[in-house]
C-alpha positions, 0 to 999 in steps of 0.5 A: 661888606666890611674891609679891614686894611693894614700896611707897613711903611712900604705899603702905606701910600698904596693902602691910603689910595685903597682906603680912598677908593673904598670910601668913594665906593661906600664900602665900610672899612677900618684902617689898622695902621700904620698911619705914616711912612715911618719904618715898622714891622709888617707882621704886627699889622698883618696879625691885626688885620688877619685876626679881625677877619678870622674873628668875623669882625670884618668880611675881608682884609687888604694888606700892603707892604713893599712886595706883598710877600711878607704880609701874605706869609704873616697873615696866613699864619692866623688860623682861618685866613686864606691870604693871596698875593695878587698883582693882576686881576686874573689872579685876584678873581681866581683867588676869590672864586677858587680859593675863597681868599679872605685877605688880599695882599699887594706890593706898593713897590711892584704895582702902581695905584691904578692897577692896584685899584683894578685888582681890589675892585675885581677881588671885592666883586668876585665871589666864591664858586663853591663846587669842587673848589669847596672841597679843596678849601675844606682840605686846606682847613683840615691841614690847618687844624692838623697843625693847630696847637702844635707850636710846642710839639715837633710837627709831623713833617719835621719828625724825620729830620730829628 
């Protein structure tokens, strides 16, 4: 397994703890930045990691910011990404088993490193269950394809508002 890592300044310390854990477990990983705790914009790092996962350069990605919310929103803008914000192990397992989440987002200001590492371990060990869940994940992909390439056009959901 190959894992892409990224964070902004608010998630830098948590990302470094996760990187150390992955190294100790012998899990291949690459840090896409940021490389210190100076203020940066989280979408820049979310896009780097999400693109690497979407392009199959990495099997999964882990993104950290202050809450995990911004990283999750930004990563999910990249086609093919199913990022999940998890602050407990139950959600982490379900994100993989039911939603085939390929990016995990975490909030350094929300959870401590001990719980975060438990969440990471659970998420990495869990697999996609398939079955009825595969049908649902495929429906997500269908929705995504429906809106791809429509940046310059008015989206169907917004036409009624015009």
